All heavy atoms as an XYZ file, in Angstrom:
682
protein
N       0.869     -1.176     -0.035
C      -0.049      0.113     -0.003
C       0.846      1.173      0.028
O       1.976      1.204      0.521
C      -0.953     -0.011      1.218
C      -1.876     -1.149      1.119
C      -1.707     -2.366      1.759
C      -3.109     -0.963      0.415
C      -2.504     -3.436      1.733
C      -3.940     -2.020      0.342
C      -3.748     -3.306      1.006
O      -4.573     -4.310      0.964
N       0.299      2.368     -0.591
C       1.077      3.589     -0.694
C       0.287      4.739     -0.150
O      -0.910      4.897     -0.375
C       1.412      3.844     -2.208
C       2.249      2.781     -2.778
C       1.607      1.676     -3.509
C       3.660      2.835     -2.802
C       2.366      0.758     -3.974
C       4.334      1.816     -3.380
C       3.747      0.753     -4.074
O       4.360     -0.250     -4.620
N       1.067      5.544      0.511
C       0.470      6.961      0.666
C       1.000      7.793     -0.315
O       2.133      7.858     -0.605
C       0.900      7.429      2.186
C       0.591      8.850      2.369
C       0.318      6.564      3.311
N       0.178      8.611     -0.895
C       0.557      9.436     -2.011
C       0.153     10.870     -1.852
O      -0.843     11.187     -1.066
C       0.107      8.851     -3.397
C      -1.393      8.950     -3.428
C      -2.045     10.031     -4.100
C      -2.187      7.934     -3.081
C      -3.430     10.148     -4.207
C      -3.562      7.983     -3.144
C      -4.278      9.041     -3.763
O      -5.535      9.065     -3.860
N       0.961     11.869     -2.286
C       0.495     13.139     -2.140
C       0.683     13.826     -3.579
O       1.680     13.603     -4.277
C       1.577     13.974     -1.256
C       1.379     13.357      0.154
C       1.212     15.390     -1.216
C       2.562     13.743      1.139
N      -0.464     14.462     -4.026
C      -0.561     15.080     -5.331
C      -0.572     16.487     -5.166
O      -0.912     17.106     -4.081
C      -1.855     14.667     -5.947
C      -2.239     13.150     -6.043
C      -3.529     12.954     -6.738
C      -1.162     12.463     -6.989
N      -0.054     17.231     -6.134
C      -0.018     18.739     -6.226
C      -0.619     19.141     -7.503
O      -0.173     18.654     -8.541
C       1.335     19.172     -5.918
C       1.614     20.780     -5.865
C       0.788     21.312     -4.600
C       2.959     21.060     -5.823
N      -1.463     20.156     -7.464
C      -2.007     20.594     -8.809
C      -1.033     21.478     -9.523
O      -0.024     21.871     -8.955
C      -3.425     21.151     -8.628
C      -3.402     22.547     -7.975
O      -2.422     22.909     -7.303
N      -4.497     23.273     -8.138
N      -1.225     21.684    -10.814
C      -0.286     22.403    -11.615
C      -0.076     23.744    -11.111
O       1.014     24.418    -11.254
C      -0.818     22.441    -13.068
C      -0.375     21.107    -13.781
C      -0.563     21.345    -15.307
O      -1.112     22.300    -15.797
O      -0.217     20.368    -15.991
N      -1.048     24.445    -10.607
C      -0.923     25.892    -10.044
C      -0.258     25.877     -8.668
O      -0.060     26.952     -8.191
C      -2.237     26.654    -10.088
O      -3.152     26.032     -9.259
C      -2.886     26.810    -11.427
N       0.062     24.636     -8.227
C       0.578     24.564     -6.836
C      -0.115     25.268     -5.730
O       0.492     25.859     -4.756
C       2.134     25.035     -6.804
C       2.931     24.224     -7.793
C       4.320     24.571     -7.704
O       4.770     25.502     -7.012
N       5.218     23.844     -8.423
N      -1.466     25.190     -5.899
C      -2.295     25.796     -4.832
C      -3.078     24.684     -3.987
O      -3.490     24.975     -2.896
C      -3.453     26.756     -5.434
O      -4.215     25.932     -6.289
C      -2.773     27.861     -6.202
N      -3.259     23.510     -4.413
C      -3.913     22.427     -3.877
C      -3.129     21.212     -3.706
O      -2.503     20.853     -4.753
C      -5.178     22.113     -4.469
C      -6.240     23.330     -4.500
C      -6.848     23.341     -3.054
N      -7.718     24.410     -2.979
C      -8.784     24.520     -2.116
N      -9.002     23.465     -1.477
N      -9.515     25.481     -2.249
N      -3.152     20.566     -2.651
C      -2.535     19.119     -2.610
C      -3.631     18.323     -2.106
O      -4.604     18.565     -1.609
C      -1.321     19.210     -1.514
O      -1.769     19.428     -0.222
N      -3.365     17.033     -2.320
C      -4.287     15.851     -2.026
C      -3.559     14.752     -1.477
O      -2.465     14.290     -2.084
C      -5.100     15.495     -3.260
C      -6.159     14.412     -2.903
C      -7.395     14.759     -2.619
C      -5.794     12.974     -2.906
C      -8.323     13.762     -2.173
C      -6.694     12.098     -2.540
C      -8.016     12.454     -2.196
O      -8.937     11.523     -1.966
N      -3.873     14.219     -0.341
C      -3.140     13.058      0.237
C      -4.146     11.968      0.383
O      -5.230     12.032      0.748
C      -2.677     13.471      1.733
O      -1.782     14.533      1.631
C      -1.934     12.242      2.349
N      -3.608     10.693     -0.050
C      -4.521      9.540     -0.077
C      -3.774      8.297      0.084
O      -2.510      8.261      0.114
N      -4.442      7.108     -0.012
C      -3.862      5.817      0.167
C      -4.437      4.968     -0.954
O      -5.556      5.042     -1.310
C      -4.261      5.067      1.471
C      -3.963      3.714      1.507
C      -3.712      5.923      2.745
N      -3.492      4.098     -1.573
C      -3.890      3.278     -2.690
C      -2.943      2.132     -2.870
O      -1.888      2.144     -2.170
C      -3.975      4.027     -4.017
O      -4.525      3.155     -5.007
C      -2.582      4.579     -4.413
N      -3.399      1.098     -3.599
C      -2.383      0.091     -3.862
C      -1.820      0.210     -5.235
O      -0.954     -0.611     -5.682
C      -3.044     -1.385     -3.666
C      -4.284     -1.445     -4.567
O      -4.674     -0.515     -5.247
O      -4.677     -2.641     -4.616
N      -2.308      1.138     -6.063
C      -1.839      1.488     -7.329
C      -1.761      3.003     -7.670
O      -2.793      3.486     -7.980
C      -2.707      0.782     -8.504
C      -2.150      0.794     -9.831
O      -1.267      1.697    -10.151
O      -2.715      0.116    -10.693
N      -0.660      3.577     -7.482
C      -0.603      5.114     -7.504
C      -0.770      5.520     -8.935
O      -1.483      6.569     -8.986
C       0.904      5.501     -7.006
C       1.031      6.961     -7.043
C       1.085      5.054     -5.499
N      -0.314      4.901     -9.870
C      -0.500      5.390    -11.249
C      -2.021      5.377    -11.598
O      -2.546      6.310    -12.216
C       0.279      4.640    -12.361
C       1.797      4.831    -12.113
O       2.246      5.982    -11.744
O       2.579      3.813    -12.373
N      -2.594      4.423    -11.318
C      -4.026      4.212    -11.575
C      -4.882      5.366    -10.783
O      -5.785      6.001    -11.348
C      -4.628      2.880    -11.042
C      -6.047      2.627    -11.392
C      -6.536      1.279    -10.883
C      -8.004      1.120    -10.993
N      -8.418      0.075    -10.076
N      -4.469      5.555     -9.599
C      -5.174      6.517     -8.740
C      -4.960      7.979     -9.343
O      -5.811      8.825     -9.371
C      -4.706      6.377     -7.343
C      -5.508      7.271     -6.303
C      -6.886      6.584     -6.212
N      -7.608      7.296     -5.148
C      -8.816      7.769     -5.266
N      -9.488      7.430     -6.411
N      -9.412      8.417     -4.223
N      -3.730      8.189     -9.713
C      -3.509      9.542    -10.467
C      -4.401      9.738    -11.605
O      -4.917     10.801    -11.815
C      -1.981      9.639    -10.719
C      -1.492     10.939    -11.597
C      -1.763     12.147    -10.653
C      -0.155     10.841    -11.902
N      -4.495      8.627    -12.410
C      -5.305      8.826    -13.587
C      -6.772      9.068    -13.215
O      -7.362      9.943    -13.863
C      -5.276      7.296    -14.432
O      -3.927      7.226    -14.719
C      -6.120      7.427    -15.592
N      -7.240      8.465    -12.168
C      -8.716      8.706    -11.577
C      -8.785     10.179    -11.330
O      -9.769     10.840    -11.511
C      -8.971      7.766    -10.510
C      -9.006      6.404    -10.893
C      -9.294      5.465     -9.846
O      -9.186      5.749     -8.646
O      -9.422      4.244    -10.062
N      -7.759     10.648    -10.514
C      -7.854     12.016    -10.081
C      -7.924     13.027    -11.341
O      -8.706     13.933    -11.345
C      -6.558     12.431     -9.178
C      -6.786     12.033     -7.795
N      -7.472     12.675     -6.868
C      -6.185     10.904     -7.140
C      -7.469     12.069     -5.761
N      -6.762     11.046     -5.863
N      -7.045     12.754    -12.217
C      -6.933     13.640    -13.326
C      -8.117     13.480    -14.357
O      -8.329     14.499    -15.105
C      -5.600     13.564    -14.189
C      -4.460     14.192    -13.306
O      -4.717     15.068    -12.576
N      -3.193     13.527    -13.636
N      -8.752     12.387    -14.342
C     -10.016     12.110    -15.122
C     -11.257     12.767    -14.501
O     -12.303     12.793    -15.092
C     -10.173     10.743    -15.407
N     -11.046     13.320    -13.286
C     -12.268     13.906    -12.535
C     -13.170     12.971    -11.825
O     -14.182     13.301    -11.474
N     -12.633     11.687    -11.464
C     -13.469     10.750    -10.873
C     -13.525     10.781     -9.338
O     -14.031     10.168     -8.640
C     -13.002      9.261    -11.325
C     -13.442      9.011    -12.676
C     -13.231      7.602    -13.027
N     -12.884      7.488    -14.368
C     -11.652      7.032    -14.847
N     -10.808      6.551    -14.031
N     -11.439      6.988    -16.154
N     -12.600     11.741     -8.833
C     -12.527     11.902     -7.415
C     -13.145     13.327     -7.205
O     -12.532     14.368     -7.464
C     -11.064     11.900     -6.883
C     -11.071     12.096     -5.323
C     -10.485     10.540     -7.263
N     -14.353     13.349     -6.518
C     -15.164     14.552     -6.363
C     -14.333     15.637     -5.701
O     -14.396     16.838     -6.179
C     -16.450     14.167     -5.566
C     -17.380     15.374     -5.481
C     -18.684     14.959     -4.766
C     -19.627     16.146     -4.702
N     -20.906     15.639     -3.976
N     -13.664     15.441     -4.521
C     -12.999     16.372     -3.721
C     -11.890     17.035     -4.465
O     -11.515     18.279     -4.165
C     -12.515     15.872     -2.493
O     -11.573     14.857     -2.626
N     -11.242     16.321     -5.527
C     -10.060     16.987     -6.184
C     -10.425     17.552     -7.566
O      -9.560     18.085     -8.302
C      -8.920     15.983     -6.218
O      -9.239     14.818     -7.102
N     -11.558     17.164     -8.106
C     -12.034     17.428     -9.417
C     -11.741     18.939     -9.850
O     -11.237     19.199    -10.866
C     -13.455     17.120     -9.590
C     -13.944     17.202    -11.082
C     -15.374     16.821    -11.269
N     -15.712     15.466    -10.705
C     -16.731     15.083    -10.144
N     -17.714     15.955    -10.078
N     -16.909     13.856     -9.687
N     -12.222     19.993     -9.017
C     -11.994     21.269     -9.493
C     -10.656     21.866     -9.667
O     -10.417     22.901    -10.311
C     -12.684     22.081     -8.424
C     -13.563     21.183     -7.601
C     -12.858     19.901     -7.820
N      -9.572     21.093     -9.167
C      -8.262     21.670     -8.989
C      -7.382     20.912     -9.875
O      -6.184     21.139     -9.922
C      -7.862     21.635     -7.527
C      -8.829     22.289     -6.627
C      -9.608     21.426     -5.843
C      -8.964     23.617     -6.665
C     -10.525     22.016     -5.049
C      -9.963     24.208     -5.739
C     -10.613     23.415     -4.910
O     -11.637     24.042     -4.176
N      -7.708     20.004    -10.749
C      -6.858     19.200    -11.636
C      -6.213     20.072    -12.656
O      -6.735     21.143    -12.949
C      -7.640     17.978    -12.087
C      -8.820     18.283    -12.873
C      -9.734     17.074    -13.114
N     -10.979     17.581    -13.472
C     -11.668     17.091    -14.379
N     -11.456     16.005    -14.936
N     -12.843     17.643    -14.711
N      -5.252     19.658    -13.411
C      -4.619     18.294    -13.273
C      -3.592     18.326    -12.059
O      -2.993     19.346    -11.611
C      -3.944     18.223    -14.544
C      -3.486     19.542    -15.067
C      -4.654     20.303    -14.498
N      -3.308     17.155    -11.630
C      -2.386     16.760    -10.537
C      -1.142     16.058    -11.058
O      -1.100     15.500    -12.051
C      -3.001     15.941     -9.528
C      -4.009     16.635     -8.691
C      -5.315     16.760     -9.025
C      -3.667     17.333     -7.524
C      -6.350     17.445     -8.329
C      -4.609     17.894     -6.847
C      -5.884     17.977     -7.168
O      -6.823     18.714     -6.376
N      -0.038     16.222    -10.263
C       1.186     15.495    -10.449
C       1.610     14.788     -9.011
O       1.293     15.376     -7.964
C       2.296     16.199    -11.031
C       2.784     17.368    -10.142
C       3.849     18.182    -10.743
C       4.292     19.309     -9.869
N       5.247     20.198    -10.448
N       2.259     13.711     -9.113
C       2.548     13.045     -7.834
C       3.912     13.681     -7.388
O       4.829     13.814     -8.173
C       2.996     11.555     -8.181
C       1.625     10.865     -8.599
C       3.474     10.951     -6.830
C       1.906      9.412     -9.012
N       3.893     14.154     -6.137
C       5.141     14.736     -5.568
C       5.816     13.938     -4.513
O       6.899     14.088     -4.162
C       4.876     16.311     -5.014
C       3.917     16.151     -3.907
C       4.465     17.123     -6.113
C       3.785     17.465     -3.173
N       5.034     12.905     -3.997
C       5.605     12.017     -2.942
C       4.865     10.787     -2.911
O       3.637     10.819     -2.907
C       5.597     12.770     -1.647
C       6.156     12.016     -0.399
C       7.518     11.937     -0.301
C       5.346     11.518      0.451
C       8.034     11.182      0.714
C       5.764     10.810      1.610
C       7.241     10.675      1.686
O       7.728     10.087      2.767
N       5.489      9.699     -2.584
C       4.880      8.287     -2.331
C       5.727      7.623     -1.100
O       6.860      7.895     -1.055
C       4.780      7.406     -3.588
O       6.130      7.161     -4.025
C       3.874      7.963     -4.674
N       5.067      6.878     -0.497
C       5.673      6.137      0.646
C       4.951      4.794      0.762
O       3.799      4.803      0.736
C       5.466      6.897      1.904
C       6.315      6.360      3.064
C       6.316      7.458      4.212
O       6.003      8.645      4.163
O       6.531      6.862      5.345
N       5.712      3.805      0.824
C       5.037      2.468      0.798
C       5.031      1.805      2.121
O       5.920      2.097      2.943
C       5.880      1.553     -0.246
O       7.211      1.362      0.184
N       4.106      0.923      2.355
C       3.883      0.334      3.589
C       3.532     -1.103      3.390
O       2.864     -1.567      2.364
C       2.616      1.071      4.390
C       3.070      2.402      4.758
C       2.707      3.528      3.898
C       3.700      2.692      5.854
C       3.037      4.735      4.238
C       4.025      3.934      6.230
C       3.854      5.009      5.373
N       3.674     -1.996      4.350
C       3.289     -3.368      4.283
C       1.846     -3.662      4.448
O       1.285     -4.533      3.779
C       4.006     -4.238      5.357
C       5.562     -4.308      5.250
C       5.849     -5.339      4.107
O       5.270     -6.264      3.820
O       6.768     -4.895      3.247
N       1.080     -2.921      5.280
C      -0.285     -3.147      5.555
C      -1.087     -1.868      5.274
O      -0.588     -0.665      5.395
C      -0.510     -3.481      7.051
O      -0.134     -2.434      7.720
C       0.319     -4.791      7.383
N      -2.388     -1.989      5.001
C      -3.322     -0.860      4.764
C      -3.395     -0.050      6.171
O      -3.432      1.119      6.108
C      -4.574     -1.458      4.463
C      -5.672     -0.375      4.239
C      -5.309      0.597      3.043
C      -6.994     -1.060      3.766
N      -3.311     -0.787      7.282
C      -3.456     -0.049      8.481
C      -2.383      1.011      8.686
O      -2.449      2.090      9.064
C      -3.458     -1.014      9.743
C      -3.560     -0.426     10.923
C      -3.561     -1.495     12.065
C      -3.758     -0.784     13.487
N      -3.753     -1.782     14.606
N      -1.109      0.539      8.392
C       0.081      1.472      8.463
C      -0.041      2.574      7.573
O       0.277      3.742      7.927
C       1.335      0.679      8.242
C       1.830     -0.341      9.097
C       2.997     -1.201      8.706
O       3.062     -1.530      7.566
O       3.815     -1.514      9.494
N      -0.463      2.339      6.377
C      -0.712      3.431      5.378
C      -1.731      4.430      5.838
O      -1.606      5.669      5.744
C      -1.109      2.717      3.966
N      -2.856      3.887      6.329
C      -3.891      4.807      6.858
C      -3.425      5.642      7.985
O      -3.717      6.822      8.134
C      -5.096      3.959      7.174
C      -5.767      3.468      6.210
C      -7.037      3.964      5.850
N      -7.874      3.308      4.914
C      -8.116      3.686      3.640
N      -7.719      4.905      3.269
N      -8.835      3.105      2.757
N      -2.624      5.039      8.853
C      -2.127      5.901     10.070
C      -1.145      6.970      9.523
O      -1.269      8.082      9.976
C      -1.216      4.936     10.961
C      -2.069      4.016     11.825
C      -1.276      3.043     12.597
O      -0.083      2.800     12.200
N      -1.836      2.417     13.584
N      -0.391      6.788      8.449
C       0.592      7.814      7.922
C      -0.331      8.937      7.274
O       0.051      9.988      7.332
C       1.634      7.187      7.027
C       2.626      8.067      6.642
C       3.490      8.471      7.814
C       4.879      9.035      7.438
N       5.766      8.962      8.523
N      -1.318      8.359      6.513
C      -2.175      9.400      5.805
C      -2.834     10.267      6.865
O      -2.930     11.537      6.682
C      -3.329      8.498      5.089
C      -4.290      9.487      4.431
C      -5.645      8.900      3.919
O      -5.823      7.771      4.534
O      -6.187      9.241      2.980
N      -3.362      9.724      7.953
C      -3.892     10.506      9.007
C      -2.939     11.440      9.561
O      -3.323     12.604      9.905
C      -4.488      9.572     10.100
C      -5.489     10.155     11.006
C      -6.175      9.234     12.043
N      -6.657      8.057     11.415
C      -6.275      6.806     11.685
N      -5.307      6.591     12.508
N      -6.802      5.730     11.022
N      -1.670     11.066      9.749
C      -0.779     12.005     10.213
C      -0.498     13.205      9.245
O      -0.500     14.324      9.665
C       0.705     11.370     10.500
C       1.767     12.182     10.635
C       1.907     12.899     11.968
C       2.739     12.471      9.663
C       2.916     13.846     12.090
C       3.824     13.353      9.815
C       3.864     14.044     11.116
N      -0.277     12.863      8.026
C      -0.192     13.957      6.998
C      -1.397     14.849      6.759
O      -1.226     16.002      6.416
C       0.186     13.323      5.590
C       1.542     12.816      5.510
C       1.869     11.626      4.812
C       2.640     13.513      5.979
C       3.079     11.100      4.738
C       3.948     12.981      5.848
C       4.119     11.780      5.223
O       5.381     11.282      5.192
N      -2.519     14.433      7.237
C      -3.706     15.338      7.168
C      -3.792     16.165      8.456
O      -4.774     16.967      8.545
C      -4.945     14.513      6.977
C      -4.975     14.016      5.493
C      -6.208     13.248      5.112
C      -6.182     12.854      3.621
N      -7.452     12.140      3.399
N      -3.020     15.798      9.522
C      -3.252     16.612     10.827
C      -2.379     17.860     10.685
O      -1.562     18.139      9.656
C      -2.435     15.736     11.851
O      -1.085     15.555     11.777
N      -2.420     18.754     11.620
C      -1.761     19.963     11.631
C      -0.307     19.782     11.448
O       0.350     20.476     10.753
C      -2.171     20.748     12.791
O      -3.543     20.936     12.866
C      -1.531     22.107     12.831
N       0.211     18.895     12.508
C       1.620     18.764     12.428
C       2.118     18.058     11.059
O       3.315     18.426     10.616
C       2.116     17.709     13.559
O       1.462     18.214     14.721
C       3.547     17.588     13.740
N       1.383     17.171     10.575
C       1.680     16.556      9.349
C       1.777     17.599      8.154
O       2.556     17.418      7.236
N       0.750     18.397      8.056
C       0.696     19.418      7.157
C       1.937     20.294      7.192
O       2.494     20.728      6.103
C      -0.578     20.285      7.090
C      -1.859     19.408      6.578
C      -2.894     20.309      6.425
N      -4.019     19.614      5.951
C      -4.232     19.302      4.565
N      -3.389     19.718      3.789
N      -5.305     18.617      4.288
N       2.310     20.759      8.374
C       3.463     21.489      8.509
C       4.762     20.789      8.042
O       5.604     21.370      7.443
C       3.638     21.864     10.185
C       4.357     23.120     10.321
C       4.262     23.372     11.848
N       2.967     23.793     12.349
C       2.303     23.357     13.398
N       3.092     22.556     14.176
N       1.118     23.747     13.696
N       4.938     19.491      8.321
C       5.966     18.705      7.950
C       6.090     18.665      6.424
O       7.037     18.837      5.775
C       5.907     17.318      8.482
C       7.015     16.326      8.006
C       8.106     16.102      8.957
N       7.918     16.205     10.307
C       7.593     15.210     11.120
N       7.484     14.033     10.600
N       7.491     15.275     12.450
N       4.941     18.554      5.662
C       4.838     18.505      4.295
C       5.226     19.821      3.721
O       6.087     19.832      2.692
C       3.512     18.048      3.824
C       3.029     16.659      3.958
C       1.561     16.553      3.666
C       3.882     15.586      3.304
N       4.774     20.830      4.320
C       5.215     22.203      3.939
C       6.672     22.372      3.948
O       7.271     22.915      3.044
C       4.393     23.187      4.634
C       4.312     24.682      4.076
C       3.466     25.435      5.011
C       2.834     26.598      4.141
N       1.939     27.393      4.896
N       7.290     21.904      5.008
C       8.726     22.081      5.128
C       9.445     21.182      4.159
O      10.472     21.618      3.508
C       9.197     21.542      6.593
C       8.704     22.421      7.712
C       8.927     21.821      8.995
O       9.417     20.689      9.067
O       8.655     22.435      9.903
N       8.964     20.013      3.769
C       9.584     19.112      2.802
C       9.501     19.674      1.478
O      10.449     19.479      0.599
C       8.864     17.675      2.860
C       9.239     16.914      4.108
S       8.305     15.433      4.363
C       8.307     14.650      2.842
N       8.450     20.268      1.025
C       8.223     20.559     -0.379
C       8.049     22.034     -0.862
O       8.128     22.402     -1.928
C       6.859     19.845     -0.911
C       6.952     18.289     -0.773
C       6.237     17.692      0.227
C       7.782     17.613     -1.616
C       6.281     16.331      0.312
C       7.983     16.298     -1.479
C       7.142     15.573     -0.536
N       7.946     22.908      0.150
C       7.564     24.281     -0.139
C       8.596     25.188      0.359
O       8.136     26.369      0.562
C       6.155     24.578      0.188
C       5.230     23.728     -0.416
C       4.410     22.744      0.293
C       4.913     23.749     -1.814
C       3.514     21.903     -0.326
C       4.051     22.972     -2.434
C       3.235     21.970     -1.708
N       9.708     24.891      0.694
C      10.824     25.823      1.144
C      12.041     25.694      0.433
O      12.304     24.790     -0.336
C      11.098     25.550      2.652
C       9.943     25.976      3.504
C      10.351     26.252      4.941
C       9.190     26.935      5.737
N       9.460     27.204      7.086
């Protein structure tokens, strides 16, 4: 399983999610099949992290969506 982070072309929106096929999921986002990310497409993958179990991946996704996790992502990609 993978935690992935997408960034739209204007670099104003990011999206964090979990999947077992990152390329397929990116295609779904860019095709407009994901309601929450549809208005801000197209996206590109800026980060992926792999995990053995879905539970571990979901925990990391939850962290990246927290205030501390968002701050960490900002430090990693936007400075």
